[in-house]
Each structure stands twice: as structure tokens, then as C-alpha cells.
Phi, psi and omega in degrees: 000148184289146178290147178253002181295132180202140179297340182266356182259117183289147180289152181235132180298136184305136175088355181235127178295153177290145176297135184265134174247111185277108175277133181301333184268007185300326182253332183060071184297333178298319179290324177299312181297318179300321179289319183292335179302332182295335181295342181302320186291308178295328179292323175297322180291327183269346187306315181302318181285330182286316190247341181246357181055033178229124180275147175290154174304145185303317179302319180290321181295309182287328176294315176297320177297321179295319179295316179297321177299319178293320176298318178297319181298315181297314181295327184290337176290332178277316181207142181277002188294320179295322177297318178298318177300311182295324177295317182288333176280319188279319188305314178294343181260004191299331182285326181269340176231072185293338179051052180290123180259308177222166175304121181084356179241111179224184184300318180298314181296322179294319178297316181295319178297320178296319178299317180294316182296312184283340169302310180293316185297313184285334172297318177292318184292322180276356184060043177254165171296141176299320181244104183267124182282065181281159179307133180094343185287326182291311175302323180292324178295317178298316178299318180295314183296313183293323181285322178292331177300336179296340174293332175279320181301320183294334178295322181285324182278328181241275178186163176293324181297329179297317180290321186280322187253334185265316187231032182293321181292322178295322180292319178296319179296328178295319181290334183305321184297327179285325175299315181299312183299306186291326178293313180296318180304318184272340176283330177292124185281321186198187182295327179296317178292325178300320178297320180292328178298325176299319177299319180293325174299316181294322177296315178299318180293330179293322176296316179298316180298321180298318178295319178296322179295316178297320178295321179299318179296322180293329187263357180297136177086005178290162194294323186230165179297318181300322179285334183274346185298132178278123183273332182069178178297339177286348179062026177207121189297323180289322175295318179296318177299319178297316179300316180297321179294316180303315182289323183298336179299323180294315181293317179298321181292319179299319177293322185288329184294317179230074186292345183256008173268117187300326183294335177291332183285357171295341178280345185300315177302323177301313179297322180293322176295318176302315180297319180297314180291323179299319177299326182285350174281341183053038180260107181295323177298320179293322177300312182294322180294320177298320176297319179295318179295314179298320179295319180294315179297317180295318182299313182283341176291325177152152184296328180294329177286326174298313181298318179296318180297316179296318180300314181294321180296313180297320180299315182293315184293320185272322187256331183228058181298338179293344178284342178284124183304139180300322180299322179291315180298315183294318183291317179292330178292340181284355174298329174234151178233139181282124174255183183295322187249332184207182178257125183238157177292151175289166187299322181297317181291321179296319179299320179300317181296321177297316180292323177297317178300318180296317180294323178296319178296319178297320179296317180297327180285325182225071187287337187280309183238001184068192181255008174107160183299131179057029179275343183299317181294337180277321187260350191303326182301334179277355184237344182274143180283337176225163179288132176229148182271334183296143180251012183231142182288356179059035175199116186298325183289322175285329174304316181286311186294322183285332185250341184233349175098163181293322176302321178294322177297318178297319179296318178299314179295329177296322178295318177293323177296326176297318178301314180291317183293312176299320180299317181297314181295319179294322177299322181279325191229017182303148185284343177206173185294330179293316178297321178295320178297320179293328175297314178296323177296322178298320177298313180295321181294320177297318177297321179294317179299315180295322183289308187287332181279357170289337186239014177178164178265089186254020176232032183256314184271133181297330179296335181262318191259354185303320183295330178297312183287327174297320180293325175298320177298318178298312180298324178300318179289319179293323177294322179296331177302326182290344181266359180269133178303155186299323183294322177291318180298319179295322179295323179294322179294323177293321179296327182296332181279351182261123179303138177081010182286345180277057185270161178302132175086001183282342180211165175106185183267121182282163173296000000 
């Protein structure tokens, strides 16, 4: 991890966060509003299908999409913020709105190409390095190289035709997450823009939550749990649950930093809706991950908050068990099923243990490079004690180690450690309360990633994991602020108050 020592960063007594000075220009809400206005056009285009369940005629739909695309292109030459907003809104919705234009050309590919193009363009326009060595970028680069190398490994263990004909789309989708991270990292000009990107993440998550909420209302009262599970735009309840948990960390952290400011409690209804929809996913891994994130945020917020949280939890469980949602009690109870003579695990949990054993054996046989990308589904029959239909080990860490090797697993864990480490430093020494809140969110998000990925591979699909890597990019920029001397930081804050100060070359790493 990068050193934070700097002559301009004042020392902070151990165990106490630095006092936060909230600069009015830290976020630049005028620029945020100007960027968000662009969302009116795609929302108008999507409104009939969202609220009336009626799609527009294809000529009108694609014609409107083309016009919006041209408007986005023009705006992106001036500033990449609208493009970042649209990417953060669209990527989680890519499965339900694929926007297929031609074979192999869809909305996701167009967004990724735009991110790559404007990454290069704005690096040239700002007179910055094309590849900026910001905090967190090196561990992510190692993780990207080692994991992409598994595409070569699988050729040796299986065949070239397997990679080209059996799993090419999955391999391309795997690479997408690295394109998103590095493009966003380099498109963000400075810490002020990084703060605004967090707002765009929350706006994108609000659209996703709205779709999940509508689906939950449609499925209420169905006959079985399987029919009632909310799939979300990810079209998979566990992936949707993971996405909701990741986003909830940001809201919980903002509330935790200033719990006695009434205006912060305007976020509470948002969190409650997330919790309600999360319960409707019936994802046990997501429930546990939310608990891990909440516990981590509470722990680092302070011992008095831990004591209060434990007291309230014990009070509810012992004195008011009826307050615990029935869906939560029923779903967690399904981990075990009562048989005639004893208590046994449910079929899902037993299958996971079989798959974990198989993945561990595969890792032991090929610890350096694994057996190649998506090789688990090919080789699992030789390692499982019983026949299983699942093609995934249901554990992200074993998914990586068995198919990409232990070095790749270490690199992946290093990236998650960066999220937690940058978060801890920002929580203690952040330049304003927003940066401190994002630091606390990073701690919670790292705990959530570790928790939910113990019971599933929830960092595989870009629709689910993109926000994690975007948030790492944001934390990298906020962490870099701490390495800037005070006089430079003060000059940047003064520039932020002057209209038009976000000019090319005003911030960032020069050539």
C-alpha cells in the first residue's frame, strides 16, 4: 500500500479521526445537477416499458437511442462526467436492456468503447499521463494480468477450441471489469470529481432499486419461495442481493459519520427500502454480508456504537422476536432441515460443500496457475464425490484459486485489502466529512465482499461487481489527496470556488 507520509498532512492521534472541515465546494453540487439533467432523456425513452409495460416501436426506440448517444458523445468531449453517469446507470441494467445494435455490438460494448476512447482523449486534453500510477492501480494491474492469463492456461489444460467456442463471451465479460476500473480511474480528474462519481453511483443504484422494488410488488403472494425471489436487473437473486449490499455500505457510512444530523436521516427510508427488497431476494449470503458490513462500520465508528448495536440486537431477538421479518427467519432456517432422526443440511448447503472440496483439490493439483478460465465446469466431475449440476464452486476465492492459481487469489485479496486500507486511512485522516464517510464505506464494503463471496462467486459479472471497482478508483483518488502538500490542497479548494476552474491541466499528474 502506498505511504501516506507527507509534510502537508498533519499527524492524528492514534484512535481518533481527524477533525473534518467541510468545504462547500468539495462536491460542486451545481455540476452534479447539470450532469444529472441528462438523465431526463433516457428516462423518457424508458418510461413506457418501466411503468406501462409497453415498449416503444423499434424505429422510435433505436432512433431515440441514437440521438441520445450523439448528445452524450458531444458532452463527453467537454467533460467525461456525463459518460461516467450513464455508464454507472446502464451497466447494472445491461442484462435487461442489452440494446443490441448488431451481432457483437450492444450497449455494454458501446459504453466500454466510449470509456476507452475518452480515457485517451481526456488524458491528452488535460496533459496527463495516459496511465496514472494512482494508489490501488498496481495491485489491480497484477490481478488483471494474472486472471487474464488463465485464458492461456485453459488452452493447455483443455483446448483452444474450448476458449474460442465454449466460453468466449464469459472470458470477454471477465475482462470488462478491468476496463471499467482503469478507464474510470483515469477519467476521474481529481478528488472533487471522485466525490461526484459517488453521487452518480447512488443515482444508478436508485434506478436498480426501483426496478427491484417493482418486481417485488409483482411477486408478492406467490405460492413458493423460489417463485417469490426477486431477481433484479442482474436476473439472479444472489447477484442482485450482493449489489444491494455493496451499495448500502455507502448509505450506512454517510449516516454513521454524523448520526445526529437530522438531514442525514433522510437516507433512512432509502436504506429501509433496500433492506425490504434485499429480504425478498432470499439470499442468505447477502443477509450475512449485510451483517458483516454493518458490524465493520459500527466497530470502526466507535465502541459506544458497538455497545448500542449489540444491546438493540439482543433486545429485539429476546424481547421482540416478532420484529424479525418472517422471510428472514424462514430463509435462514432452511440452512438445516428436520429429518425423522436428526437435523441435516439442506440440499443447497450440501452441494456447496461438495463443490468446495472439488475446488480445493483442483487448487492443490495446480497451485501456481490453476487449470484455466472456466475450467471448473469441465473438470469438476473428476473431483466431486457425487454428481452435481452446478458449474461454479459457489465461493469466489476457490473460483479464483482453482482456475487462476494462488498468486491470482493473493492479488485479488490485495485489491480488497486496498479498499479496506484506503478506507481506514480516509476514515482517520480524510480532508472532509464526505471523504471520511467514504473511508468508512470502504471498510464496510470490503467486509461485505469477503462475507458474501464465501458463499458464491459475486465478483464475476460486471453487472454485479462494477461498483466495487469504481469505488476502489474513487478511494484511490481520495487517498491520493492525503499525499498532496497543504498549500497545493488549499489552492485546489480555492480553484473549486471559481467557475470554470475545472479546466484541462488544472489537476492531476503532469507529463
